[in-house]
C-alpha positions in Angstrom: 93.5 57.9 -44.9 90.8 57.0 -42.4 89.7 53.4 -42.0 86.2 51.9 -41.6 83.7 53.3 -39.2 83.6 51.2 -36.0 80.6 48.9 -35.9 79.6 50.0 -32.5 79.5 53.6 -33.7 77.2 52.6 -36.6 74.9 50.9 -34.1 75.0 54.0 -31.9 74.0 56.2 -34.9 71.1 53.9 -35.6 70.0 54.0 -32.0 70.1 57.7 -31.6 68.6 58.6 -35.0 64.8 58.3 -34.6 63.6 57.3 -38.0 60.3 59.2 -37.7 62.3 62.4 -37.0 64.7 61.9 -39.8 62.0 61.0 -42.3 59.9 63.8 -41.0 62.5 66.3 -42.2 61.6 65.2 -45.8 58.1 63.9 -45.6 55.0 64.9 -43.7 53.8 61.9 -41.7 50.4 61.0 -40.2 49.4 58.3 -37.8 48.1 55.2 -39.7 47.3 52.8 -36.8 49.2 50.0 -35.3 52.0 52.2 -34.3 52.8 53.1 -38.0 53.1 56.5 -39.7 52.2 57.2 -43.3 53.1 59.8 -45.9 53.7 60.3 -49.6 56.7 58.4 -50.8 59.8 60.6 -51.6 61.1 58.0 -54.1 58.2 58.0 -56.6 55.2 60.1 -57.5 52.0 59.1 -55.8 48.7 60.8 -54.8 47.7 58.3 -52.1 50.2 57.7 -49.3 51.7 54.3 -49.4 55.0 55.1 -47.6 55.0 53.6 -44.1 57.4 54.3 -41.1 57.5 52.1 -38.0 59.4 54.0 -35.3 59.4 51.0 -32.9 61.2 48.9 -35.5 63.4 51.8 -36.9 62.3 50.9 -40.5 60.4 52.3 -43.5 58.8 50.6 -46.4 56.8 51.9 -49.5 54.1 49.6 -50.7 54.0 51.5 -53.9 57.6 51.3 -55.2 59.1 48.7 -52.8 61.8 50.9 -51.3 62.6 50.1 -47.7 65.2 49.8 -45.0 66.5 51.5 -41.8 67.3 55.1 -41.1 70.7 54.9 -42.7 69.2 53.4 -45.9 66.7 56.2 -46.0 69.3 59.0 -45.8 71.4 57.2 -48.5 68.4 57.0 -50.9 66.9 60.4 -50.3 70.2 62.4 -50.2 72.0 60.2 -52.8 74.9 59.5 -50.3 77.2 56.6 -49.9 76.9 54.4 -46.7 79.8 56.2 -45.0 78.4 59.7 -45.9 75.0 58.8 -44.6 76.4 57.6 -41.3 78.5 60.7 -41.1 75.5 62.9 -41.8 73.4 61.2 -39.1 76.3 61.3 -36.6 76.6 65.1 -37.1 72.9 65.4 -36.6 73.0 63.3 -33.3 76.3 64.9 -32.1 78.2 61.6 -32.2 81.9 61.6 -32.8 82.9 58.7 -35.0 85.9 56.4 -34.6 87.5 54.9 -37.7 89.3 51.6 -37.1 92.9 52.1 -37.8 92.7 55.9 -37.8 91.9 56.9 -34.2 89.3 59.3 -33.0 88.4 61.6 -35.9 85.6 63.2 -37.9 87.6 63.4 -41.1 85.6 62.8 -44.3 86.8 61.3 -47.5 88.2 64.0 -49.8 85.9 65.2 -52.7 82.7 63.5 -51.4 79.3 65.2 -51.0 80.0 65.6 -47.3 83.2 67.5 -48.0 81.3 69.9 -50.3 78.6 70.4 -47.7 81.3 71.2 -45.2 83.0 73.7 -47.6 79.7 75.5 -48.1 79.0 75.6 -44.3 82.5 77.2 -43.8 81.8 79.6 -46.7 78.5 80.7 -45.2 80.1 81.4 -41.9 82.9 83.4 -43.6 80.4 85.5 -45.7 78.3 86.1 -42.6 81.3 87.5 -40.8 82.1 89.7 -43.7 78.7 91.4 -43.6 79.9 93.2 -40.5 83.0 94.8 -42.2 83.2 98.4 -43.4 83.4 97.1 -47.0 79.8 95.7 -46.6 78.2 99.0 -45.6 76.2 99.1 -48.9 75.0 95.6 -48.3 73.8 96.4 -44.8 72.1 99.6 -46.1 70.4 97.5 -48.8 68.9 95.2 -46.2 68.0 98.1 -43.8 66.2 100.0 -46.6 64.0 97.0 -47.1 63.1 96.7 -43.4 65.6 94.0 -42.4 67.6 94.5 -39.3 70.7 92.6 -38.0 68.5 89.9 -36.4 66.7 89.3 -39.7 70.0 89.0 -41.5 71.2 86.5 -39.0 68.0 84.5 -39.2 68.4 84.0 -42.9 72.2 83.8 -42.9 72.8 86.9 -45.0 76.5 87.5 -45.9 78.8 89.5 -48.0 81.3 88.4 -50.6 84.3 90.8 -50.2 86.3 92.4 -53.1 89.6 90.9 -54.2 90.0 87.9 -56.4 90.5 84.9 -54.0 89.8 85.9 -50.4 87.3 83.1 -49.8 89.4 80.6 -51.7 92.5 81.3 -49.5 90.3 81.2 -46.4 89.0 77.8 -47.2 92.3 76.4 -48.3 93.6 77.5 -44.9 90.7 75.5 -43.3 92.1 72.3 -44.9 90.0 72.1 -48.0 91.6 71.2 -51.3 91.3 73.3 -54.5 89.6 70.5 -56.4 86.9 70.4 -53.7 86.3 74.1 -53.9 86.0 74.0 -57.7 83.6 71.0 -57.5 81.5 72.9 -55.0 81.3 75.9 -57.4 82.7 78.2 -54.6 85.8 78.7 -56.7 86.5 78.8 -60.4 89.6 78.9 -62.7 90.6 82.5 -63.6 93.2 83.7 -66.2 95.9 83.9 -63.5 94.7 81.1 -61.2 91.7 80.2 -59.0 89.3 83.0 -58.0 86.2 83.3 -55.9 82.9 82.9 -57.8 81.3 85.9 -56.0 82.7 89.4 -55.5 81.3 92.5 -53.7 77.8 91.1 -53.5 75.1 90.6 -50.8 74.6 86.8 -50.4 72.0 84.4 -49.1 72.9 80.8 -48.3 70.6 78.3 -50.1 69.9 75.3 -48.0 68.4 71.9 -48.8 65.4 70.5 -47.0 67.7 69.0 -44.3 69.1 72.5 -43.6 72.5 72.0 -45.2 74.0 74.9 -47.2 74.3 73.8 -50.8 74.7 77.0 -52.7 74.4 80.8 -52.6 72.3 83.6 -54.2 74.2 86.8 -54.8 72.6 90.3 -55.3 74.3 93.2 -57.2 74.6 96.2 -54.9 77.4 98.3 -56.5 76.9 100.4 -59.7 80.4 99.7 -60.8 79.9 95.9 -60.6 81.2 94.7 -64.0 78.6 91.9 -64.0 75.2 93.5 -64.9 73.0 90.6 -63.8 71.0 91.6 -60.7 71.3 88.1 -59.3 73.9 85.4 -59.6 73.3 81.9 -58.3 75.6 78.9 -57.6 76.0 76.8 -60.8 74.8 73.2 -60.8 77.0 70.9 -58.8 77.0 67.5 -57.0 75.0 69.0 -54.2 73.1 72.0 -55.8 70.3 71.2 -58.2 68.3 74.4 -58.7 65.2 72.6 -59.9 65.0 70.8 -56.5 65.9 73.5 -53.9 63.7 76.2 -52.5 65.0 79.2 -50.6 63.5 79.3 -47.1 62.3 75.7 -47.1 64.6 74.7 -44.2 62.7 77.2 -42.0 59.3 76.8 -43.6 59.0 73.0 -43.9 57.5 72.3 -40.4 55.0 75.2 -40.8 54.1 74.0 -44.3 53.3 70.5 -42.9 51.5 71.9 -39.9 49.4 74.5 -41.7 48.9 72.6 -44.9 49.9 75.7 -46.8 52.9 76.7 -49.0 53.3 80.3 -50.3 55.5 80.6 -53.4 57.2 84.0 -53.8 59.7 85.3 -56.4 62.7 86.5 -54.4 64.9 86.1 -51.4 63.8 89.4 -49.8 60.1 88.4 -50.4 60.7 85.2 -48.4 62.3 87.2 -45.6 59.4 89.8 -45.7 56.8 87.0 -45.6 58.4 85.2 -42.6 58.9 88.3 -40.6 55.3 89.5 -41.3 53.9 86.3 -39.9 53.7 84.1 -43.0 56.3 81.4 -42.2 55.2 79.1 -45.0 56.9 81.2 -47.8 59.6 79.8 -50.1 61.1 80.8 -53.4 62.8 79.1 -56.3 66.4 79.9 -56.9 67.6 81.2 -60.3 64.9 79.2 -62.2 61.1 79.1 -62.6 59.0 77.2 -60.1 58.6 73.7 -61.7 57.6 70.1 -61.4 60.5 69.1 -59.2 59.7 71.9 -56.8 56.1 70.8 -56.7 57.1 67.2 -55.8 59.1 68.5 -52.8 56.1 70.4 -51.5 53.7 67.6 -52.2 55.6 65.4 -49.8 55.3 68.0 -47.1 51.7 68.8 -47.7 50.6 65.2 -48.1 48.8 66.2 -51.2 45.8 63.9 -50.8 44.6 66.3 -48.1 42.0 68.5 -49.9 42.5 71.2 -47.4 46.0 71.9 -48.5 46.8 75.2 -50.1 49.5 76.3 -52.5 49.5 80.1 -52.9 51.5 81.8 -55.7 52.4 85.5 -55.3 53.3 87.4 -58.5 53.8 91.0 -59.2 50.7 92.7 -60.5 52.4 93.8 -63.7 52.2 92.1 -67.1 55.1 89.9 -66.4 53.6 88.7 -63.2 50.3 87.9 -65.0 52.2 85.9 -67.6 53.9 83.9 -64.8 50.5 83.2 -63.3 49.2 81.8 -66.7 52.3 79.7 -67.0 51.8 78.3 -63.5 48.3 77.2 -64.6 49.8 74.2 -66.4 51.9 73.2 -63.4 49.3 73.8 -60.7 47.4 70.8 -61.9 50.1 68.5 -60.5 48.6 69.5 -57.1 45.4 68.1 -55.7 45.7 70.8 -53.1 43.8 74.0 -53.7 46.0 76.4 -55.7 45.6 80.2 -55.4 47.3 83.4 -56.5 47.8 86.6 -54.4 48.6 89.8 -56.2 49.6 92.8 -54.2 48.1 96.2 -55.0 50.0 98.7 -57.3 52.2 95.9 -58.6 54.2 95.6 -55.4 56.0 92.5 -54.4 55.7 91.2 -50.8 58.8 93.0 -49.6 57.6 96.3 -51.0 54.2 95.8 -49.6 55.6 95.2 -46.1 57.7 98.4 -46.4 54.8 100.5 -47.6 51.9 99.1 -45.5 53.3 96.9 -42.8 53.1 93.3 -41.7 49.2 93.2 -41.5 49.0 94.1 -45.2 51.3 91.1 -46.1 49.1 88.7 -44.1 46.0 90.2 -45.7 47.6 89.6 -49.1 47.7 85.9 -48.4 44.2 85.9 -46.8 42.7 87.6 -49.9 44.0 85.0 -52.3 42.1 84.1 -55.5 41.9 80.6 -57.0 44.6 80.4 -59.7 42.3 79.1 -62.4 39.9 81.9 -61.7 42.7 84.5 -61.9 44.0 83.0 -65.2 40.5 83.1 -66.8 39.8 86.7 -65.6 43.2 87.9 -66.7 42.5 86.8 -70.3 38.9 88.0 -70.3 40.2 91.6 -69.8 41.2 91.6 -73.5 37.5 91.4 -74.6 34.6 93.9 -74.6 32.2 91.8 -72.5 29.5 94.5 -72.7 29.0 93.6 -76.4 27.6 90.4 -77.9 30.5 90.1 -80.3 33.0 90.5 -77.4 31.3 87.8 -75.4 31.3 85.4 -78.3 35.0 86.0 -79.0 35.8 85.6 -75.3 34.0 82.2 -75.2 35.8 81.0 -78.4 39.1 81.8 -76.6 38.3 80.6 -73.1 36.3 77.4 -73.7 39.4 75.5 -74.9 41.4 77.0 -71.9 38.8 75.8 -69.4 38.7 72.4 -71.2 42.4 71.9 -70.2 41.4 71.5 -66.5 42.0 67.9 -65.7 39.6 67.5 -62.7 36.2 66.8 -64.3 34.1 68.3 -61.4 36.3 71.4 -61.3 36.2 71.7 -65.1 32.3 71.8 -65.1 32.3 74.2 -62.2 34.6 76.7 -64.0 32.7 76.3 -67.2 29.6 77.5 -65.3 31.5 80.3 -63.8 32.9 81.3 -67.2 29.4 81.8 -68.4 28.7 84.1 -65.4 31.9 86.1 -65.9 31.3 86.5 -69.6 27.6 87.3 -69.1 26.3 84.4 -71.2 22.8 83.4 -70.3 22.9 79.8 -71.5 25.2 78.2 -68.9 24.4 74.7 -70.0 25.6 75.4 -73.5 29.0 76.6 -72.2 29.4 73.5 -70.0 28.4 71.3 -72.9 30.9 72.9 -75.2 33.7 72.7 -72.6 33.0 69.0 -72.3 33.1 68.5 -76.0 36.5 70.2 -76.4 37.9 68.3 -73.4 36.9 65.0 -75.0 34.4 64.3 -72.2 31.0 62.8 -72.6 28.0 65.1 -73.1 24.3 64.3 -73.1 23.1 63.4 -76.6 21.6 66.3 -78.3 17.9 66.0 -79.3 17.6 65.3 -83.0 16.7 68.2 -85.2 13.5 67.8 -87.2 11.7 69.8 -89.8 8.5 71.4 -88.6 5.7 69.6 -90.6 3.6 72.8 -90.4 6.3 74.7 -92.2 6.5 72.0 -94.9 2.8 72.0 -95.4 2.7 75.8 -95.8 5.7 75.8 -98.1 7.8 78.0 -95.8 11.1 79.0 -97.2 14.0 77.0 -95.7 16.0 80.2 -95.2 13.5 81.9 -93.0 13.3 81.8 -89.2 12.1 78.5 -87.8 8.7 78.2 -86.2 9.1 78.2 -82.5 7.7 75.4 -80.5 4.3 76.7 -79.2 4.6 74.6 -76.1 8.1 75.7 -75.1 7.7 77.0 -71.5 10.7 79.3 -71.9 8.9 81.2 -74.6 5.4 81.4 -73.2 5.7 85.1 -72.0 7.1 86.2 -75.3 4.3 84.4 -77.2 1.6 85.9 -75.0 2.9 89.5 -75.5 2.9 89.1 -79.3 -0.7 87.8 -79.1 -1.9 90.8 -77.1 -0.1 93.1 -79.5 -1.9 91.5 -82.4 -5.3 90.9 -80.8 -5.6 93.9 -78.3 -3.5 96.7 -79.8 -5.8 99.3 -78.3 -4.7 98.2 -74.8 -1.1 97.3 -75.6 -0.4 100.6 -77.4 2.8 102.6 -76.5 3.7 100.1 -73.7 4.2 97.3 -76.2 5.9 99.6 -78.7 8.6 100.5 -76.2 9.8 96.9 -76.0 13.3 96.4 -77.5 14.1 93.6 -80.0 16.2 92.0 -77.2 13.0 91.3 -75.3 12.5 88.4 -77.7 14.9 85.5 -78.0 13.5 83.5 -80.9 14.4 84.8 -84.4 10.8 84.4 -85.7 9.4 86.3 -82.7 12.0 89.1 -83.2 11.1 89.4 -86.9 7.4 89.5 -86.1 8.0 92.2 -83.4 9.9 94.2 -86.0 7.1 93.8 -88.6 4.6 95.1 -86.0 6.8 98.2 -85.4 7.2 98.8 -89.2 3.4 98.6 -89.6 3.1 101.5 -87.2 3.0 99.6 -83.9 0.2 98.7 -81.6 -0.5 102.4 -81.2 -0.9 103.0 -85.0 -4.6 103.3 -84.7 -5.2 100.5 -87.2 -7.4 97.5 -86.1 -8.8 94.3 -87.4 -8.0 93.0 -90.8 -6.3 96.3 -92.0 -3.9 96.1 -89.0 -3.0 92.4 -89.6 -2.6 93.0 -93.4 -0.1 95.9 -92.7 1.9 93.6 -90.4 1.8 90.7 -93.0 3.2 93.0 -95.7 6.0 94.0 -93.4 7.1 90.4 -92.7 10.4 89.5 -94.3 9.7 85.8 -94.7 6.8 83.5 -95.2 7.8 81.7 -92.0 7.2 84.9 -90.1 3.8 85.4 -91.8 3.0 81.8 -90.7 3.7 82.7 -87.1 1.6 85.8 -87.5 -1.5 84.0 -88.7 -1.0 81.3 -86.0 -0.8 83.9 -83.1 -3.7 85.9 -84.6 -6.1 83.1 -84.1 -4.7 81.4 -81.0 -7.0 82.1 -78.0 -6.0 84.4 -75.2 -6.4 83.5 -71.5 -7.8 86.9 -70.6 -11.2 87.2 -69.0 -13.8 89.6 -70.6 -13.7 93.1 -69.2 -10.3 92.5 -67.8 -8.3 93.2 -71.0 -6.3 96.3 -69.9 -5.1 94.7 -66.6 -4.1 91.5 -68.4 -2.1 93.3 -71.1 -0.3 95.3 -68.5 0.5 92.1 -66.5 1.9 90.1 -69.5 4.0 93.0 -70.8 5.3 93.7 -67.2 6.3 90.0 -67.0 8.3 90.2 -70.2 9.9 93.5 -69.0 10.9 91.8 -65.7 12.7 89.1 -67.7 14.6 91.8 -69.6 15.5 93.6 -66.4 16.6 90.3 -64.9 19.1 90.0 -67.8 20.3 93.5 -67.1 20.7 92.6 -63.4 22.8 89.6 -64.3 24.9 91.7 -66.7 25.7 94.2 -63.9 26.5 91.4 -61.5 28.8 89.9 -64.1 30.6 93.3 -64.5 30.8 93.6 -60.7 32.5 90.2 -60.5 35.2 91.4 -62.9 35.9 94.4 -60.7 37.8 94.7 -57.4 35.9 96.7 -54.8 39.3 98.0 -53.6 41.2 98.7 -56.9 38.1 99.9 -58.9 36.2 101.5 -56.0 34.5 104.3 -57.9 33.2 102.2 -60.8 32.3 99.4 -58.3 30.1 101.8 -56.2 28.5 103.2 -59.4 27.6 99.8 -60.7 26.4 98.8 -57.2 24.0 101.8 -57.3 22.7 100.7 -60.7 22.2 97.2 -59.4 20.1 98.4 -56.4 17.9 100.5 -58.7 17.4 97.6 -61.2 16.6 95.2 -58.4 13.9 97.6 -57.1 12.5 98.0 -60.6 12.5 94.3 -61.1 10.7 93.8 -57.8 8.0 96.3 -58.9 7.5 94.5 -62.2 7.2 91.2 -60.5 4.4 92.6 -58.2 2.6 94.0 -61.3 2.8 90.7 -63.2 1.8 88.6 -60.2 -0.7 85.9 -61.1 -0.1 86.0 -64.9 0.3 82.6 -66.7 
């Protein structure tokens, strides 16, 4: 058995292991002044960097959790290694051959330790890569070629092949000096009915590496129809070195670009990572045999330095229903990031690998470039279940989506999306939606004005179940009020133009009811005038409160000049029509926001034509009503 590592070798390892480079493999560092570097601590969760590295001293210290030490201590803590293992890992990295006192010159490791399991996986990856060139692996090579991956791509990502037979890898590694207990601990071998057997057989393999580039596991893809195991993918089981919730396929190649570009692209499969990298998106990674979770996020946060608001985390999901469910599930997790979080969905439900095959590298890069904020995608995905062209549909959509938006933890972002929710649904009162979201989230909202009973209604004995009397000084209602006044006072000028107004032109229930009563009495073009006209309208009023509004408007003075009645009536009705057309414009814009100009090209062009026509009509009405009120 080897003795202790020689002290001079330990000193040499410290000297040749630049702490900023070693730490930089795990944490993205920025200059902090005074010769120090700063980043997010890998030992505890934090949003503001408090982890400091001093290259000139060869030390690190976190002012948040108190962890500190030299480069060996860092590797011990971050990789969960013993002192000997950490020195050995750094010696391998620096190309230093260690001498053990009492054992001569050697690089032998202690049996069964983490380093031995890493070595076993490295040897297994080399063996599998060699097997990919054998005749037995023809189907595996064809699988890669059909997806656009040549021999160079296979080498770049370490692709390999697990041969048939029960124990070929096991015998190979035993011949390399590994012990059976080590192979079983590493999950490369398992106990069979008649002895130890390989874990993988007749499958295409990808080596899964930790952030430091060490092979810690494998992902295996089914390629033969007669494979007795039906699962499309098999992954290494949990072991001393493989924790599926903490590893990301491709991270060893992507980590520097992630830190440099402040961008991480999350895809769903090994071939998707390959396609992304080869297409020019070198920041792509994928979870291995499990959903993307909090531990994965923490790994990326340290690379992104998550306090940088320019950082981006982009999820890619299939466009099918399962992919949309994955996006909604990711909504909860994305809030662990301060970085901007997006989703990119390829057309026709293709994944990035299929997109690259069908449309080339540029299409893959465009997929990332055309990303959508994840929260926006999640909201719009759920809004598709509602008929937003109807009032009932919009109300139901808001009932569903207000609590959803209220889950957003960032207050400014929550208010912003509450406003956008109103736009997407087509709800005019944006302030009401924001107010409701704040209430559901538990946030503070401005105190509502106290409701009071109108003294005029009390004096007139108005029924309490009738429409309330609108405030005559409400600036939002001035145009509606003036139109009703000209209909009552100048019906000979208002005529068919007034009668063509829909109920939706009026927003107050009392004004709507009065407009309906005028229409029931024959309308402004009925030919009636004076007292007979007002009596007919009064009899058609459904509530005393509406009759009260009628008598009020019938005596309220008009602002029209004498001998200018026809022009004035045309102007005030045009102004009310312009408001109605403005609502239609916003409705069309809302529908356009819910469409993709690429996926829904025909409907999008048709609506765009409607929008142009409505805008022209609105402009004409504004010119006609210029100068009124």
